[in-house]
N, C-alpha and C positions, 0 to 999 in steps of 0.2 A: 348269631343267635336272635333272629327276630323272632318279634310275636308272630307272625306269620307261621313259623314252624309249629308253635304250640296251638294255635287259630286250627290249622288243618285237621288236627286231631280231636278237638272237642268235639263231643257228641251232637249231633242234630236231631232231633225229636222229627216225628213224621208232621207235626202239627204243621210247619209252613206250605209244605206240600198238600194235606189234605184240605187247607182252607183255599188255597187256589183251586183246587179241583172241583169243591164244593161250590165257589162262585161261579165257575164255568156252567155247572151242573145247573144251578139255578137261572141263569140268563137262558140254557136252553129250553127249561122250564117253563118262562114264563112268554118264550117265544113262541110256544106252540098253542097257547091259547089267544093270541093277538088275531085280528082279521088279515088277510090275503096283501091289502094294500097296505095296513100299517107294518107290517114284516117286512115287504119291499122298501118300503121308505127307510125303515132303520137300517136294512142291509146297505142301501148306498150310500149313508151316511157314515154310520158307524163301521161299516165292513173293514174297509181297509185299512183304518186306523186299530180297531180287534187284531186283524191277521199280522200287523206289521209289530204289535206289541207281542202277541203270542209266539211271532218268529223270536224275537230278543229275550223272551222269556224263556225259550226251550233249553238253550245251554244250561241257563241259571238251575231251570226244575231237575234238569238231568244231573247236574253237579249236587243236587240238594240230596236227589233220590239216591245216589252213590255215596254221599256221605251219612244217609240213614245206615248204610250197612257196617260201617265201622263201630268196634266196640265202644263201648261206655268210657266217658273220662275215668281215667284210674286215680288215685292219689298221688302216684309220679308226676302225672298231667299238671295236675294243681300246685304240685311242689315246685315243676319247671316255672310255670307261668307265675308264682308268687315271688319265687326266689332265686332262679336261675333263669331267667329272662332279660338281657341287657336294655336299659330305657337310653333314650337320649341323655337323659341327665348321666347315667352311669358312664356312657362313653365320653362325654366331656370330662369329667373325673378323671378316669383312665389317661385320658392325653395328657392333663396336667400333671398327674402323677408320674407318667413317663418321662415328661418335661423335666422332672424334679430330679430323675433317678442320676446318681454320681456316676453309676455303672450302666453301661448299655454295651453287654457283649453281642459281638456276632452270633445267633444261633443256627446252625444249617442244618435243616429237616432233610433225612436222607431217605428216598422214596424208591424202592424196586418196583417196576411196573413191567406186568405181561399181560397182553392179550385183555386190557380194561375194558369193558364198556365205555364206549363215548362219552356217554352223558355221565357217567360216575367218576371217570378221570379228571373231565373238566370240573366237575363240583368239587372233587378234592382239590385240586389245585386252586380254584376259586376261593376256598376255605383259607388256604394258605395267605393267598393276598389280601383278604380282607382282616389280617391281622390287625389289631391296633398297635402292637408295638411293630416298629417299621426296620429294626435291623436283624434280620434275618436272610438266609439262602435257600431255595429250595433245590436240592440237588436229584435228580431222577435219571436212574439206569435203564433204559429200556432193554429188556433183557430176550433181546433178538425175536420180539412179537411177529408172527406171520402178517398179523393185518397192519396194512400202510396206518389206519387210522391213528394207531399209538404216536408215532412217529411224528407226524404231521401236527398232532394237537401239541405234544412238546416242544416242536419247532417253532410254532405260533404262539405260545404261552411265553417263550423264551426271546422272541421278537418283540413282544408286548410289555415284557416286564425283565430287564436287566436281571434282577436279582434270582432269575428262574437258570437253571443250568441243567443241561442234560447231556446223555451219551448213550449211543445205541452199540449194544455187545453184539459183536460177529457170530456168535453161538451162545445158545442159551444154555444157562450155568445153573439155573434153579436161583431160588431166592437168596442165599447165602453169597454165591459169587456176585448176584446182581447188585446186593447191600453193599458187597464192598466194593464194587465198581461205582456205587454212587457215594459211598463215603471216601474214594480217592477224589472227586468233585469238591470235597467240601474244605472251607478254609476258616470257618467258625470256629471261636473257641468250646464253644458246646455243640452237641448233636443230636437232635430231636428223632426217634424214628417213627415213621408214620408208614400205613400200606397206602396201597395205591388207589382204594377206592373209599377208604375211611373220610373224617371230617374235623376238622377243629373249630371248636367254638372262636368266636374272635377274639378272644382275652386270653387266649391259651398260653401264648409265649410271652404277652407282658407277666402274667402270674410267677412263669418260671422268672423272666428277669427281676421282678420283685424279691423274690427267695435268693437269688445270687446276689442283690442286694442287701439283704439281711443278712447273707452269711456268705462272701466269696469263696469262701474253701470249698463248697460243696463237690464233689466230684460224682453224683448220683442224685436225679430227681425225679419222681413218679409221685401221678397224678390219680384221682378217680375216674371213671369211665363209665358210660353206657351205650347201651345199643341202638342203633336207629333205623327205621323201616323204609320203604320205599317211598311212605308219603311224608317223610320227616317228622314221623311220631316218635320220640324217646321214649324207651324203657330199660328195664333189666340194671338198675345203676349200682356199681360195684363201689361203696366208699368202704376205702382201704384203712387199715392200720399203720399207724408208724412203723419203720422199717422192723422187720419180724423175722428174725433168722430162723424161726423154727416153721412159722408157716410157708415161708418161701421155698421150703424143700417138697412142700405138698403140691403147688401149683404155682405158676408163674404170676404174682401178683405185682410186678412191675410193671409192665406190658399191659393197657397203654395209659398214658404217655410217659414213655420212657425218653428220660435226657440225660447225656454223659458226657462228661467232660473229653473232649476230643483226643487230647495225650493219653487218656487213661485207655479210650478206645483203642487207639493204636497200640498201644505197650500190651495189651493182653492178645493182640492180632485180630481185631474185628472179628468177623463172623466167619464161624469154622464149616466147612462143606463137610456134608455128613451129617449135619444136626439140622437139616431143612426142616421146617414146620415148628420146631423148638430153638431156631437161631437165638430168636432175641432171649429166651429164656436161660440159654447158655452162656449168653454174652452178660445178663445179667448177675447170674452166679460168679464168674470168672473177674467181671468188675468190683464185685462186692466183695472178693477175695483178694483182692488188689489194692482197696481203700481201707478206711475205717469206718465205722458205724456212725460215729457223728459228722460223717462227710457224706453221708445218704440223709436224703431228704424226702418226706411226702407231702405234697400238697391236698389240703381236706379240699378239692373243690375239682366238678367234672369238666375235664379238660381236654376229652377224647371221645369221640361219636364213633362206634364199630357197626359197620354196615353189618347186618344179619338179615336170612331171610329173604334176599332177593338179590340179583346180579348173578355172576358167576360164582362158584364155589371157591372159597379161598384153597391155599396149598393144604392146612391144618385140616381143614373140613372134608376134602376130598381125599387125605392119606393121615388118616387118624391111627392105624399102627404103627406107620413110621413114623409119625409126632410123638406117640407115647415112648417108643424105643427111644427115641433121641432125649427125649425129657428123661427116662430114666437114665441115659447113659452120661447126661449133664449134671444131674444129683448125684450119681455114683463116683464122677471122677471130683466134684466140690468137695464131697466127704474124704476122698482121699489126699486130695489137696490140705484138707485141715486134719489128717491124721485121725480121721476117726474111723471106728471098726463098726462097719454096719452094712446090712444087705439093704438093697434096694428093689421094691416091687409096686405093681399098679396095686393101688388099694381096692381091697374085696368087695368095698361097699361103693368106692366112686372109683371103676377101673378108669376113668380119666384123668385121676390124679394120682398122688404117689403116697406110698406107706414105707417109712422109714424105719428098720429094726436094729438096734443097736445091743452092742453085745456087752454082757457085766463084765467089769473086769475080773481078772483071776488073778489070785484067788479072791474070791467076790468078799467086799468089805462088810465088816460086821454092822447089823443094823440094830437100832435099839427103838422098837417099837413102845410109846408109852400111851397106855390108856389109862385115864380117868375114870373112876366108877363110883357107884354108894348103890348099895342094894341091886335092885332090878336083876336077880341072878340069870334070867331067864335071856336078858340082852346080852348080859358079859359070856353065858357059855356059847351063844352064837358066835360073838366076836372073836372068842379064844378059841373057839372049834376052827373056825376059819384060816385066822393066823395060824394056827399050829397044825393043821392036818389037812387043808385045801390051799397053800401057800407052797409055791416050788422052790422059793428062795433059799439057799443053803445054810446060809449062816445069820441068825437072828435070836436076840432076846425079849422076851414081850415083858416091861414093864407095868405090872397092873397097880394104880395109884389108887388104893380104897381111902375114899373118904368117909369114914366114921361108920361102915356099915352095920346095919344091925340084926337084918333079916336071918333066920337063922338057915334060908337054905342059900344065901351069898356067904356065909360062913363057912358052909360047908365045901362049897363049890371053892371057895379059895384056897381050904386046905387040899382039896383035890389037884388043882392047877400047880401048887405049889410043889408037888411032888416031880413034876416035868422040870428038867434041869435047865430049859431054855426058859423058864417064868421067875420072875424074882415078884413079890408081893412089898410096895411100899406103902408106909402110912401118911396119910396127910390128917393134920386137924386144925380146927377152924372153920371160919365162913367159907361156904363154897366160893372159890377165886381160880377159874379155870387157869389163868396165866400161873400163877404161883405152884399149882399142882403140877403142870408141866415143866416148870423150870426146875422144880425139885429132881424132877424124874430125870432131866437133861442130864445135870450134878452129878447122878448118879450112873448114868448111861455108860456104858463099855465101848459101845460104837462110834465108828466112825461118821455114820450115817443116825440121823434122827429120823422116827416117823411119828407124828402125830394121829393118832388113831380114837375116835369117839367110841363108845362100848356100843353105841347102837349100828356099828358098821358090820356088814357081813359079805364075806368076798364070792363074786360072780365066777371070775377066769384066775387060774391058779398061777399066772404069769404077772399078776398086777405088782407084786412089790420089784421083781426085775424088770419091766418095764418102766416104773418110775426111778430106781435106783441106777439105770444104764441112762438114763437122761440128769438125774442129780449130780453126779460123778463129772459131767462136760463143765471145762474149765468156763468161768463166767456165767454159770447157772445158779441159781439159789434156790427157790421155793419149787417144787413141782407138785399138781395137783392130779386129782382123778377124775372120772366122771363118776357121779355118784348117782343112783337111780331111787325113785320111791319104791316102795314094794310092788307098788301097779306096774312097774316098767318105765314109767314116765322120768323124765329127767330132774333131776333136785339140783344138781350142780355141774356147770359147764366152765368152771373159771367164774371170775369176780367182775363185775364191770363198777365203774366208781361213778358217783354222781345219784344214782337211783337212788330215789327214798331219801334223799339229803345226804348220806355218806356211801353207801353201796350194795348191791345186792349181787344174784348170781344170773350167770347168762342163760336164756332158753330154759328156764324154768318150766315144767310142764310139758316140754316136746317130747316125743316119742323117743324110744331108745336108739331107733335106726332112721329116724328122720336126717335128713341132709343138713338143715339149718342153713344160715345166711352164706351162701357161697361155701358150704361144707362146713363151717365153724362147728357143728355139732358132732362132726365125724372126723375133723382133720386137727392134730398136734398144733398149738399156738402159743407164743408168748402171752402172757394177760400182765395184767397190773398185780393181779393177786389171786391168791385160792384159798379156799377153806381149810380152817385148821380140822375139819373133820378127818380128813385123809390127807396129810402134809408131809413130804419127804424133803429133805434139806441136809447139807453137810452139818456136821457139829460145827464146825471151824467157821461157817458162817454164821451160825444161829448165836455163836457165841460173840463173835465180832459185830452184831449189831444190838447186843445185848440182851437177847431172847424176848420173852413175851413180857408186855407193860402190867405187871402186879399192881402197882399204882393207881394208875388213871384207867386201865381196861380190865377190870380183874374177869368180866364175863362177856362183853360185847366186844366185836371189831376187834380184838388183840391179834387177830391171824391176818385182817386186813393191814392192820398197823405193824405188823413183824415184815408185810411182804413190801411195803412201802419203803421200809427201811432198809430192806436189802437192796431194793430198785434205786435207794438213795445212795448205795455204797458200790453201785456202778454193775451190780449182778443183772441177772434175768429172771424171770420167773415163768414157768410152762405149766401149762396144762394139755393132757394127753388124755383121748378118748378110748387109749388101749389099754387102760387099768381101770376097769370096772369093777364097782362094788355098790350092793345095797346101801341107804343110809334111812335108817327111822328115826332120821332128825330130832334131835332134843328129847328123845322120848323117855330118857331117865332123870333129867333134870327139870324139866315141865315148863310151863308158860310164865309168860313175863304180866301176872294177872294181880299183883298185889300193889299197892300206892309205893311201897318202897321199893320194890324193883321198876316201876315205872321211873321212882326219880335216878334210879342209880342207871336207868339206860340213856335218860335223858343226859345225865353229864357225860356219859361214854360219849354221846352223838358231839354235843359241845366239845369236848376234847378231840376228837376228829375232825371236827369241820375248824376248829381253830389250828391243829398242827398241821393239816393235809389240805389247807383249802385249795391251793392251786393245782395241785394234783385231783383233789375231787371235782373241781370245775373242769377239767380236761384229761378223759382219759386217753393215753396215746395207742390202745389196742382196741378202742372202739371208734367212734367217728362223732364229731359235733353235728354232723348231719342228720344222726339217729336220734331216735327220742330216749330219754331218760324215764318216760313214765315206766312204771313196772309192769303195767299192763302188756305192753306192747316192746317185747325187746327186739330188736333191729328194725322197730316202725322207723317211718320218717319224722323228723325233727322238724314241727312247725310252732317257730320258725325255728333254723336253724342256729345253732349257738356260736358259729365261726363269725366272726369280723371281716366282712369283704376286705381286702389290701386298700383298694380306691375309697375307702370311708373311715380308715383311720383318723 
């Protein structure tokens, strides 16, 4: 990764070009005013030098004029320049670190090739040869390309570097068969997957080796990625989460760069024919099923540049329907291997990605919905109506915890609601304590599933509770959160990101209901660190196991985040689903934090969270240290990134 790559994408104003043009015009105007003998003398002396200089400047001027047409510099251009461009000092430190590594596994880069344009294939090979980590081999299978240049380039590369192996298939078998042919050449302990026209930054394999030194038991490693155009300009970075068993079912978040222990890859059978275009996705799911989550590792660095918008179209770009069908089949078989009852289909809003619909167990488990309230009869009536009459889940009880209501309207409403056999009214005395109120309700709950519901929640889609319960009952799942919208349709809650504002805040606040968000994160279900207690579903056994909500230290704020972090600490996963949609009028009944006493209490709660969960708040595994924790710009780039580069440790 050189400065030249970045400089080529920097915007160039018309100033340099226009200055040269103005100088030339000024000289011509001056010449027109001179007497003829003077003009002739000047031409004889200056003319040859001028013509020579003009010939030499013409290519430069043409280059500058061409560069003027390029788009202006983006924030990502600046980010790459400042934080992701290696200097000579970086290279020295990396080489020194490599020398100190106690474990230097051979990494086999597996590359299927077919009819690759000569320049692209050569640049891909060059990017491998430029790796700072030297213990690699490149294994390429030419899938019977009709054009002779592919084999010629591979033969020449192999002659120049013995670490490059290649074979030519007798017949064209497409990408899965070609990948298997390349895999047969591999002897490394680990296998990295690379397309025939993409690029690796020079520190890619070094970062993989560092991760393996930190944890030699790893079976799968994947990194962040971006795209690169024909001018070498990088764009569209995908900064990924840690291993995310929910998000991986929506799209292939592993490739690129994906690295696998070779014995694992061979044990699962390599690449399956019939899954062309999604063969990497299928491999990642089968390998994940054959190992354990703690042996899957994400490197939060861009270690792969995916060619886009030039050259020949990739198989997946040319065969979208076939690739989509293969992806659906890969996810469906993954669910079957894990004994999950679900249907798989293209997402309605993002048809290139996947929606998994799970079935609620039969018989459906009883759900106890806890709704704290105080006066505000109109809000409670709305919430109760949505739960009782606009929810299609068959078996639930509504536990309304009345915190000393005095309004006549509320008293009458509670009396009416009490007549419904699904409703129980509980009375809570004393100062407002959200944690204590809900803990009391959970102790009275008859259901095996608990739902924490604010009284300012209103139902949008009738299957919201079925969606949440179908996830909450999965082994290993803790809390499940919903997609909450402001009354005007903007997003209020899309999961919780840690570290924002010193403790935590919601993902994507203010985004449109149907906006895609960062790589689909507003429309795709995902594991998250925490979800809001305004609408949270969890198994009662899990709630009890972690001790419920913290009544002593977190009576009002952050008790839901604390609950979710305790759930994570016990080894469960927390999941946010966009397919359970509700309106949230956000603390309409409790009011604002607008008194000195409330401000002091809030400060104590912040201090408790920062002292208790400092490590988690410093690094949200389901966000990225390359993305900002500024509240105003979710999923914006971090200036600077919070990740410490391994060669600078």
